[in-house]
C-alpha positions, 0 to 999 in steps of 0.5 A: 721122655713120656708125657702124662696126660696132664702135661700133654693137655697143658702143652696143647693149651699153651700152644693154642693160647700163644698161637692166637690168630695165626693159621695152623699152617703158618704156626707149624713153621715156628714149631718146626724151628723150635723142635729143630733147635731142641734137637740141636741142643740135645745133640750138643749136650751129648 
């Protein structure tokens, strides 16, 4: 799935807004979990 520049900017803005005061090194743990869940969901659909 290719993202347009507008959608990519919206995603980054949302991530920065929701991250709040969590350090980026800690935030990556949450993001990796979400990405892994997305991978499993896509595999289950196929």
